[in-house]
N, CA, C and O atoms as a DFTB+ gen file, in Angstrom:
640 C
 N C O
     1  1      76.037      98.751     104.379
     2  2      75.027      97.768     104.707
     3  2      74.725      96.948     103.461
     4  3      74.605      97.482     102.358
     5  1      74.606      95.644     103.661
     6  2      74.185      94.735     102.591
     7  2      72.780      94.243     102.916
     8  3      72.396      94.130     104.080
     9  1      72.027      93.956     101.865
    10  2      70.732      93.316     102.071
    11  2      70.716      91.981     101.352
    12  3      71.424      91.771     100.367
    13  1      69.908      91.103     101.860
    14  2      69.801      89.749     101.314
    15  2      68.360      89.280     101.456
    16  3      67.674      89.626     102.418
    17  1      67.919      88.506     100.506
    18  2      66.608      87.871     100.606
    19  2      66.836      86.407     100.973
    20  3      67.507      85.673     100.249
    21  1      66.271      85.995     102.104
    22  2      66.432      84.633     102.613
    23  2      65.094      83.911     102.502
    24  3      64.147      84.265     103.204
    25  1      65.000      82.905     101.633
    26  2      63.755      82.127     101.574
    27  2      63.663      81.199     102.787
    28  3      64.656      80.610     103.214
    29  1      62.448      81.083     103.330
    30  2      62.209      80.162     104.440
    31  2      61.605      78.899     103.835
    32  3      60.597      78.958     103.131
    33  1      62.223      77.769     104.113
    34  2      61.695      76.506     103.598
    35  2      61.128      75.702     104.763
    36  3      61.731      75.613     105.832
    37  1      59.953      75.119     104.530
    38  2      59.313      74.318     105.569
    39  2      58.422      73.290     104.891
    40  3      58.032      73.474     103.738
    41  1      58.094      72.211     105.591
    42  2      57.322      71.116     104.990
    43  2      55.943      71.563     104.510
    44  3      55.326      72.459     105.085
    45  1      55.485      70.928     103.462
    46  2      54.138      71.185     102.964
    47  2      53.140      70.849     104.071
    48  3      53.295      69.853     104.779
    49  1      52.140      71.670     104.209
    50  2      51.137      71.460     105.254
    51  2      51.492      72.096     106.583
    52  3      50.701      72.052     107.526
    53  1      52.675      72.686     106.665
    54  2      53.098      73.342     107.904
    55  2      52.784      74.832     107.830
    56  3      52.578      75.386     106.750
    57  1      52.752      75.459     108.981
    58  2      52.609      76.902     109.127
    59  2      53.813      77.410     109.896
    60  3      54.459      76.657     110.625
    61  1      54.115      78.697     109.730
    62  2      55.224      79.282     110.479
    63  2      54.784      80.567     111.164
    64  3      53.820      81.217     110.760
    65  1      55.514      80.909     112.204
    66  2      55.406      82.211     112.849
    67  2      56.841      82.715     113.009
    68  3      57.693      82.036     113.582
    69  1      57.088      83.909     112.494
    70  2      58.412      84.535     112.563
    71  2      58.282      85.832     113.337
    72  3      57.417      86.654     113.035
    73  1      59.136      86.023     114.333
    74  2      59.038      87.235     115.136
    75  2      60.349      87.640     115.763
    76  3      61.394      87.028     115.540
    77  1      60.261      88.701     116.561
    78  2      61.402      89.227     117.311
    79  2      61.106      89.146     118.797
    80  3      59.964      89.293     119.233
    81  1      62.150      88.911     119.556
    82  2      62.043      88.781     120.990
    83  2      63.222      89.525     121.615
    84  3      63.929      90.258     120.922
    85  1      63.438      89.342     122.918
    86  2      64.549      90.081     123.521
    87  2      65.327      89.334     124.597
    88  3      66.177      89.933     125.256
    89  1      65.064      88.045     124.796
    90  2      65.706      87.387     125.936
    91  2      65.730      85.882     125.710
    92  3      64.806      85.331     125.112
    93  1      66.762      85.222     126.174
    94  2      66.954      83.782     125.976
    95  2      65.790      82.967     126.559
    96  3      65.529      81.853     126.105
    97  1      65.097      83.514     127.556
    98  2      63.953      82.831     128.162
    99  2      62.821      82.591     127.161
   100  3      61.933      81.773     127.406
   101  1      62.854      83.300     126.039
   102  2      61.845      83.167     124.985
   103  2      61.651      81.716     124.577
   104  3      60.522      81.272     124.370
   105  1      62.739      80.980     124.462
   106  2      62.675      79.594     123.983
   107  2      61.735      78.765     124.852
   108  3      60.856      78.077     124.334
   109  1      61.913      78.826     126.144
   110  2      61.082      78.019     127.029
   111  2      59.655      78.551     127.122
   112  3      58.707      77.770     127.206
   113  1      59.497      79.867     127.107
   114  2      58.147      80.439     127.201
   115  2      57.338      80.147     125.940
   116  3      56.150      79.842     126.043
   117  1      57.940      80.231     124.757
   118  2      57.217      79.899     123.531
   119  2      56.930      78.401     123.452
   120  3      55.900      77.996     122.913
   121  1      57.824      77.583     123.979
   122  2      57.556      76.149     124.069
   123  2      56.271      75.916     124.875
   124  3      55.404      75.143     124.468
   125  1      56.163      76.592     126.018
   126  2      54.978      76.427     126.859
   127  2      53.712      76.891     126.146
   128  3      52.665      76.255     126.268
   129  1      53.798      77.996     125.402
   130  2      52.640      78.459     124.627
   131  2      52.201      77.365     123.664
   132  3      51.014      77.059     123.560
   133  1      53.160      76.782     122.965
   134  2      52.830      75.781     121.948
   135  2      52.264      74.506     122.558
   136  3      51.268      73.987     122.054
   137  1      52.858      73.986     123.618
   138  2      52.330      72.744     124.202
   139  2      50.980      72.964     124.863
   140  3      50.191      72.026     124.975
   141  1      50.703      74.172     125.297
   142  2      49.405      74.475     125.887
   143  2      48.332      74.713     124.832
   144  3      47.159      74.872     125.172
   145  1      48.717      74.741     123.551
   146  2      47.745      74.986     122.479
   147  2      46.916      73.748     122.160
   148  3      45.879      73.851     121.506
   149  1      47.355      72.598     122.606
   150  2      46.617      71.363     122.365
   151  2      47.562      70.208     122.123
   152  3      48.662      70.406     121.606
   153  1      47.158      69.017     122.483
   154  2      48.054      67.858     122.404
   155  2      48.408      67.450     120.976
   156  3      49.415      66.771     120.775
   157  1      47.618      67.838     119.983
   158  2      47.867      67.421     118.613
   159  2      48.965      68.241     117.937
   160  3      49.547      67.778     116.956
   161  1      49.264      69.436     118.428
   162  2      50.223      70.322     117.773
   163  2      51.621      69.716     117.765
   164  3      52.154      69.330     118.806
   165  1      52.201      69.640     116.577
   166  2      53.595      69.232     116.400
   167  2      54.363      70.489     116.006
   168  3      53.903      71.236     115.141
   169  1      55.526      70.745     116.619
   170  2      56.225      71.987     116.329
   171  2      57.716      71.906     116.648
   172  3      58.181      71.060     117.412
   173  1      58.419      72.811     116.035
   174  2      59.813      73.065     116.353
   175  2      59.992      74.566     116.403
   176  3      59.381      75.297     115.624
   177  1      60.835      75.029     117.325
   178  2      61.091      76.460     117.377
   179  2      62.575      76.711     117.558
   180  3      63.298      75.915     118.156
   181  1      63.005      77.843     117.023
   182  2      64.405      78.232     117.111
   183  2      64.479      79.714     117.451
   184  3      63.659      80.509     116.993
   185  1      65.457      80.071     118.248
   186  2      65.670      81.444     118.703
   187  2      67.133      81.798     118.477
   188  3      68.024      81.050     118.880
   189  1      67.380      82.926     117.841
   190  2      68.749      83.380     117.569
   191  2      69.249      84.235     118.726
   192  3      68.872      85.399     118.865
   193  1      70.092      83.648     119.542
   194  2      70.667      84.362     120.676
   195  2      71.565      85.486     120.152
   196  3      72.374      85.255     119.254
   197  1      71.432      86.701     120.702
   198  2      72.140      87.875     120.170
   199  2      73.386      88.258     120.963
   200  3      74.116      89.162     120.557
   201  1      73.642      87.590     122.083
   202  2      74.832      87.899     122.889
   203  2      75.318      86.615     123.542
   204  3      74.769      85.544     123.284
   205  1      76.324      86.708     124.370
   206  2      76.938      85.578     125.053
   207  2      77.399      84.531     124.034
   208  3      78.258      84.834     123.206
   209  1      76.864      83.333     124.067
   210  2      77.327      82.266     123.170
   211  2      76.822      82.425     121.736
   212  3      77.379      81.824     120.818
   213  1      75.773      83.230     121.533
   214  2      75.184      83.500     120.210
   215  2      74.867      82.206     119.459
   216  3      75.296      82.006     118.323
   217  1      74.123      81.355     120.109
   218  2      73.718      80.077     119.534
   219  2      72.278      80.145     119.046
   220  3      71.513      81.020     119.451
   221  1      71.921      79.218     118.177
   222  2      70.523      79.019     117.816
   223  2      69.966      78.089     118.888
   224  3      70.341      76.919     118.956
   225  1      69.078      78.607     119.719
   226  2      68.480      77.827     120.800
   227  2      67.214      77.172     120.271
   228  3      66.454      77.809     119.542
   229  1      66.972      75.914     120.622
   230  2      65.844      75.178     120.047
   231  2      65.018      74.469     121.108
   232  3      65.503      74.127     122.186
   233  1      63.758      74.262     120.763
   234  2      62.817      73.470     121.553
   235  2      61.782      72.915     120.591
   236  3      61.772      73.260     119.409
   237  1      60.915      72.057     121.098
   238  2      59.827      71.524     120.299
   239  2      59.506      70.102     120.683
   240  3      60.084      69.541     121.614
   241  1      58.564      69.525     119.941
   242  2      58.179      68.142     120.211
   243  2      58.233      67.279     118.953
   244  3      57.714      66.163     118.936
   245  1      58.867      67.802     117.898
   246  2      59.008      67.066     116.643
   247  2      60.410      67.333     116.108
   248  3      60.732      68.466     115.747
   249  1      61.242      66.301     116.054
   250  2      62.648      66.466     115.685
   251  2      62.823      67.086     114.298
   252  3      63.693      67.935     114.103
   253  1      61.998      66.665     113.333
   254  2      62.102      67.212     111.974
   255  2      61.799      68.711     111.953
   256  3      62.484      69.479     111.278
   257  1      60.775      69.118     112.690
   258  2      60.394      70.533     112.714
   259  2      61.391      71.368     113.510
   260  3      61.626      72.531     113.180
   261  1      61.977      70.789     114.552
   262  2      63.029      71.496     115.301
   263  2      64.224      71.748     114.387
   264  3      64.754      72.858     114.350
   265  1      64.646      70.736     113.659
   266  2      65.775      70.878     112.740
   267  2      65.469      71.901     111.648
   268  3      66.324      72.715     111.300
   269  1      64.270      71.861     111.118
   270  2      63.858      72.805     110.076
   271  2      63.884      74.237     110.612
   272  3      64.388      75.139     109.943
   273  1      63.350      74.446     111.800
   274  2      63.350      75.785     112.396
   275  2      64.776      76.266     112.637
   276  3      65.095      77.423     112.364
   277  1      65.630      75.389     113.146
   278  2      67.019      75.768     113.427
   279  2      67.781      76.115     112.149
   280  3      68.523      77.097     112.118
   281  1      67.602      75.323     111.106
   282  2      68.283      75.577     109.834
   283  2      67.864      76.915     109.248
   284  3      68.707      77.693     108.800
   285  1      66.565      77.185     109.249
   286  2      66.070      78.459     108.722
   287  2      66.509      79.636     109.587
   288  3      66.898      80.677     109.058
   289  1      66.451      79.486     110.902
   290  2      66.882      80.567     111.800
   291  2      68.359      80.892     111.579
   292  3      68.753      82.058     111.606
   293  1      69.166      79.867     111.361
   294  2      70.597      80.087     111.114
   295  2      70.805      80.844     109.810
   296  3      71.656      81.730     109.739
   297  1      70.022      80.500     108.758
   298  2      70.121      81.219     107.480
   299  2      69.718      82.684     107.643
   300  3      70.358      83.571     107.078
   301  1      68.671      82.936     108.405
   302  2      68.224      84.314     108.643
   303  2      69.265      85.036     109.488
   304  3      69.697      86.134     109.134
   305  1      69.666      84.439     110.584
   306  2      70.771      84.927     111.395
   307  2      70.576      86.271     112.065
   308  3      71.561      86.928     112.402
   309  1      69.347      86.704     112.269
   310  2      69.090      87.995     112.906
   311  2      68.946      87.808     114.408
   312  3      68.119      87.022     114.870
   313  1      69.757      88.537     115.165
   314  2      69.735      88.424     116.611
   315  2      68.356      88.660     117.184
   316  3      67.642      89.574     116.771
   317  1      67.993      87.828     118.138
   318  2      66.731      87.867     118.870
   319  2      65.505      87.543     118.023
   320  3      64.376      87.777     118.454
   321  1      65.717      87.006     116.818
   322  2      64.563      86.552     116.043
   323  2      64.206      85.130     116.461
   324  3      65.052      84.379     116.947
   325  1      62.946      84.776     116.265
   326  2      62.517      83.411     116.535
   327  2      61.666      82.922     115.389
   328  3      61.033      83.708     114.683
   329  1      61.657      81.606     115.210
   330  2      60.868      80.968     114.166
   331  2      60.217      79.729     114.750
   332  3      60.882      78.884     115.350
   333  1      58.911      79.632     114.569
   334  2      58.155      78.447     114.973
   335  2      57.613      77.810     113.702
   336  3      57.013      78.488     112.868
   337  1      57.825      76.510     113.558
   338  2      57.250      75.754     112.442
   339  2      56.321      74.722     113.057
   340  3      56.736      73.944     113.916
   341  1      55.050      74.712     112.616
   342  2      54.067      73.855     113.262
   343  2      53.262      73.061     112.251
   344  3      53.016      73.512     111.132
   345  1      52.861      71.882     112.663
   346  2      51.917      71.032     111.925
   347  2      50.807      70.643     112.878
   348  3      50.978      70.640     114.097
   349  1      49.650      70.311     112.287
   350  2      48.494      69.895     113.077
   351  2      48.077      70.983     114.069
   352  3      47.507      70.700     115.123
   353  1      48.371      72.223     113.710
   354  2      47.981      73.400     114.489
   355  2      48.052      74.587     113.535
   356  3      48.719      74.534     112.502
   357  1      47.358      75.645     113.897
   358  2      47.333      76.828     113.054
   359  2      47.732      78.049     113.874
   360  3      47.431      78.116     115.066
   361  1      48.398      79.006     113.258
   362  2      48.771      80.221     113.980
   363  2      47.588      80.876     114.682
   364  3      47.747      81.447     115.761
   365  1      46.420      80.800     114.087
   366  2      45.219      81.395     114.652
   367  2      44.994      80.960     116.102
   368  3      44.498      81.739     116.916
   369  1      45.358      79.720     116.423
   370  2      45.093      79.198     117.768
   371  2      46.153      79.593     118.797
   372  3      45.929      79.437     119.997
   373  1      47.310      80.104     118.344
   374  2      48.390      80.434     119.281
   375  2      48.897      81.860     119.168
   376  3      49.647      82.313     120.033
   377  1      48.508      82.577     118.123
   378  2      49.122      83.873     117.843
   379  2      48.951      84.881     118.973
   380  3      49.911      85.559     119.339
   381  1      47.753      84.993     119.531
   382  2      47.581      85.953     120.625
   383  2      48.415      85.580     121.840
   384  3      48.972      86.459     122.499
   385  1      48.511      84.290     122.147
   386  2      49.342      83.866     123.277
   387  2      50.820      84.143     123.003
   388  3      51.563      84.495     123.919
   389  1      51.243      83.988     121.769
   390  2      52.638      84.307     121.423
   391  2      52.880      85.800     121.568
   392  3      53.893      86.212     122.134
   393  1      51.965      86.612     121.063
   394  2      52.124      88.065     121.185
   395  2      52.063      88.513     122.644
   396  3      52.651      89.533     123.002
   397  1      51.353      87.754     123.494
   398  2      51.278      88.088     124.917
   399  2      52.496      87.621     125.708
   400  3      52.656      87.996     126.870
   401  1      53.346      86.815     125.102
   402  2      54.565      86.350     125.775
   403  2      55.427      87.574     126.123
   404  3      55.677      88.416     125.261
   405  1      55.873      87.676     127.352
   406  2      56.600      88.849     127.851
   407  2      57.802      89.239     126.995
   408  3      58.111      90.424     126.868
   409  1      58.478      88.264     126.414
   410  2      59.695      88.566     125.669
   411  2      59.440      88.960     124.214
   412  3      60.315      89.550     123.580
   413  1      58.270      88.651     123.676
   414  2      58.004      88.893     122.257
   415  2      57.772      90.383     122.016
   416  3      56.927      91.012     122.653
   417  1      58.550      90.930     121.076
   418  2      58.461      92.344     120.726
   419  2      57.608      92.567     119.485
   420  3      56.901      93.570     119.385
   421  1      57.674      91.629     118.537
   422  2      57.027      91.840     117.242
   423  2      56.844      90.499     116.534
   424  3      57.684      89.607     116.652
   425  1      55.749      90.362     115.803
   426  2      55.546      89.206     114.934
   427  2      55.527      89.717     113.503
   428  3      54.736      90.596     113.161
   429  1      56.401      89.165     112.668
   430  2      56.481      89.567     111.261
   431  2      55.429      88.880     110.406
   432  3      54.800      89.509     109.555
   433  1      55.241      87.577     110.639
   434  2      54.243      86.863     109.852
   435  2      53.833      85.584     110.565
   436  3      54.553      85.049     111.407
   437  1      52.647      85.118     110.192
   438  2      52.101      83.843     110.646
   439  2      51.380      83.294     109.426
   440  3      50.331      83.811     109.042
   441  1      51.940      82.235     108.803
   442  2      51.469      81.878     107.471
   443  2      51.832      80.452     107.083
   444  3      52.695      79.817     107.690
   445  1      51.151      79.975     106.059
   446  2      51.539      78.731     105.378
   447  2      52.013      79.043     103.958
   448  3      52.349      78.138     103.195
   449  1      52.038      80.330     103.612
   450  2      52.467      80.758     102.279
   451  2      53.989      80.679     102.121
   452  3      54.712      80.587     103.112
   453  1      54.467      80.715     100.889
   454  2      55.912      80.877     100.691
   455  2      56.354      82.193     101.340
   456  3      55.646      83.197     101.264
   457  1      57.525      82.179     101.974
   458  2      58.016      83.350     102.704
   459  2      59.455      83.656     102.303
   460  3      60.295      82.765     102.185
   461  1      59.709      84.947     102.098
   462  2      61.072      85.441     101.933
   463  2      61.297      86.497     103.010
   464  3      60.445      87.355     103.241
   465  1      62.453      86.427     103.664
   466  2      62.798      87.380     104.715
   467  2      63.850      88.332     104.145
   468  3      64.880      87.900     103.628
   469  1      63.577      89.622     104.246
   470  2      64.531      90.625     103.788
   471  2      65.427      90.963     104.979
   472  3      64.966      91.481     105.996
   473  1      66.712      90.657     104.828
   474  2      67.676      90.784     105.921
   475  2      68.721      91.840     105.564
   476  3      69.228      91.877     104.443
   477  1      69.030      92.691     106.530
   478  2      70.122      93.656     106.384
   479  2      71.302      93.178     107.210
   480  3      71.126      92.597     108.281
   481  1      72.506      93.424     106.709
   482  2      73.707      93.055     107.454
   483  2      74.640      94.248     107.548
   484  3      74.925      94.914     106.552
   485  1      75.114      94.509     108.770
   486  2      76.117      95.538     109.016
   487  2      77.302      94.872     109.701
   488  3      77.328      93.651     109.852
   489  1      78.278      95.667     110.112
   490  2      79.429      95.087     110.813
   491  2      79.031      94.549     112.187
   492  3      79.755      93.730     112.753
   493  1      77.901      94.988     112.733
   494  2      77.439      94.502     114.035
   495  2      76.713      93.169     113.933
   496  3      76.892      92.302     114.788
   497  1      75.893      92.993     112.895
   498  2      75.132      91.752     112.780
   499  2      74.061      91.857     111.717
   500  3      74.168      92.648     110.779
   501  1      73.024      91.044     111.876
   502  2      71.942      90.972     110.888
   503  2      70.614      91.341     111.542
   504  3      70.405      91.118     112.734
   505  1      69.709      91.918     110.722
   506  2      68.390      92.314     111.208
   507  2      67.355      92.010     110.138
   508  3      67.640      92.068     108.942
   509  1      66.162      91.690     110.581
   510  2      65.047      91.487     109.661
   511  2      64.454      92.853     109.340
   512  3      63.994      93.563     110.234
   513  1      64.468      93.216     108.065
   514  2      63.862      94.471     107.628
   515  2      62.371      94.266     107.391
   516  3      61.557      95.127     107.725
   517  1      62.023      93.135     106.820
   518  2      60.630      92.851     106.521
   519  2      60.465      91.452     105.988
   520  3      61.429      90.692     105.892
   521  1      59.241      91.115     105.643
   522  2      58.906      89.767     105.198
   523  2      58.000      89.859     103.982
   524  3      57.093      90.689     103.939
   525  1      58.242      89.021     103.013
   526  2      57.339      88.852     101.885
   527  2      56.570      87.564     102.149
   528  3      57.147      86.477     102.173
   529  1      55.267      87.698     102.346
   530  2      54.397      86.592     102.741
   531  2      53.454      86.285     101.589
   532  3      52.441      86.964     101.422
   533  1      53.773      85.274     100.794
   534  2      52.920      84.890      99.674
   535  2      53.099      85.807      98.477
   536  3      54.070      86.557      98.381
   537  1      52.143      85.726      97.575
   538  2      52.210      86.470      96.325
   539  2      51.290      87.693      96.363
   540  3      50.434      87.818      97.238
   541  1      51.486      88.588      95.398
   542  2      50.673      89.806      95.300
   543  2      49.265      89.471      94.812
   544  3      49.076      88.494      94.088
   545  1      48.272      90.280      95.207
   546  2      46.896      90.064      94.759
   547  2      46.761      90.172      93.244
   548  3      47.515      90.894      92.591
   549  1      45.795      89.447      92.697
   550  2      45.526      89.473      91.261
   551  2      44.306      90.327      90.923
   552  3      44.062      90.615      89.751
   553  1      43.543      90.732      91.923
   554  2      42.352      91.527      91.656
   555  2      41.640      91.859      92.945
   556  3      42.167      91.658      94.039
   557  1      40.417      92.376      92.796
   558  2      39.591      92.758      93.937
   559  2      38.387      91.820      93.998
   560  3      37.773      91.511      92.977
   561  1      38.064      91.378      95.198
   562  2      36.962      90.448      95.430
   563  2      35.640      90.982      94.875
   564  3      35.271      92.133      95.110
   565  1      34.933      90.119      94.131
   566  2      33.580      90.453      93.673
   567  2      32.582      89.686      94.545
   568  3      32.985      88.990      95.477
   569  1      31.305      89.806      94.254
   570  2      30.279      89.156      95.075
   571  2      30.406      87.634      95.059
   572  3      30.203      86.989      96.087
   573  1      30.738      87.055      93.912
   574  2      30.913      85.603      93.821
   575  2      32.076      85.158      94.721
   576  3      31.944      84.188      95.468
   577  1      33.198      85.854      94.652
   578  2      34.362      85.511      95.480
   579  2      34.049      85.707      96.961
   580  3      34.512      84.934      97.800
   581  1      33.275      86.722      97.285
   582  2      32.879      86.974      98.669
   583  2      32.036      85.809      99.196
   584  3      32.236      85.353     100.322
   585  1      31.098      85.332      98.381
   586  2      30.264      84.190      98.757
   587  2      31.120      82.949      98.963
   588  3      30.910      82.203      99.919
   589  1      32.088      82.721      98.073
   590  2      32.989      81.570      98.208
   591  2      33.811      81.662      99.490
   592  3      33.979      80.662     100.187
   593  1      34.332      82.869      99.814
   594  2      35.127      83.057     101.031
   595  2      34.301      82.705     102.252
   596  3      34.773      81.988     103.135
   597  1      33.078      83.199     102.314
   598  2      32.214      82.946     103.464
   599  2      31.864      81.461     103.581
   600  3      31.824      80.915     104.684
   601  1      31.616      80.819     102.459
   602  2      31.316      79.377     102.464
   603  2      32.528      78.577     102.930
   604  3      32.379      77.623     103.693
   605  1      33.713      78.948     102.486
   606  2      34.935      78.251     102.887
   607  2      35.133      78.325     104.397
   608  3      35.449      77.312     105.021
   609  1      34.952      79.505     105.000
   610  2      35.130      79.653     106.435
   611  2      34.144      78.786     107.213
   612  3      34.473      78.285     108.288
   613  1      32.964      78.613     106.687
   614  2      31.987      77.744     107.348
   615  2      32.314      76.273     107.128
   616  3      32.113      75.442     108.014
   617  1      32.817      75.961     105.946
   618  2      33.195      74.575     105.635
   619  2      34.296      74.067     106.558
   620  3      34.272      72.907     106.969
   621  1      35.260      74.921     106.885
   622  2      36.369      74.481     107.742
   623  2      36.086      74.716     109.232
   624  3      36.939      74.442     110.076
   625  1      34.890      75.224     109.554
   626  2      34.470      75.317     110.948
   627  2      34.849      76.588     111.681
   628  3      34.710      76.640     112.903
   629  1      35.328      77.628     110.981
   630  2      35.694      78.859     111.654
   631  2      34.530      79.834     111.800
   632  3      34.619      80.802     112.555
   633  1      33.461      79.587     111.095
   634  2      32.240      80.384     111.241
   635  2      31.068      79.425     111.255
   636  3      31.181      78.313     110.739
   637  1      29.952      79.821     111.827
   638  2      28.757      78.992     111.897
   639  2      27.872      79.234     110.704
   640  3      26.811      78.621     110.587
């Protein structure tokens, strides 16, 4: 078995969701989740088909994001994995609906941070072992940082 670290590249200001699924129908069902999240959401999604034609299947409403998702999914190359790249929307607004999608087995990450995917390769194919999402912590939150965190959540409208 070989392992490889695959960096995921996506436009600044975008968020991604990386997960595992089990059926080609995932592409259309995740498309529906995304378009039902609100008219402002721009996204591209790619699904790595694990049998039959073994193609990267794509959907979305933004050509640049569809291409970005497809390119990254091809680099990762793990069967039944999917990648959604979104702008003008946040994973927070769609994550539960994605996890509730019948075909979705697992979500590795939902983030705007730099991401590296740890991939294993055998003679059968490739698999996602894990994900590195952002950088390691530099310390433990103190009272000042706690106050700043709470103020930030209210500033962006996620808390009252």
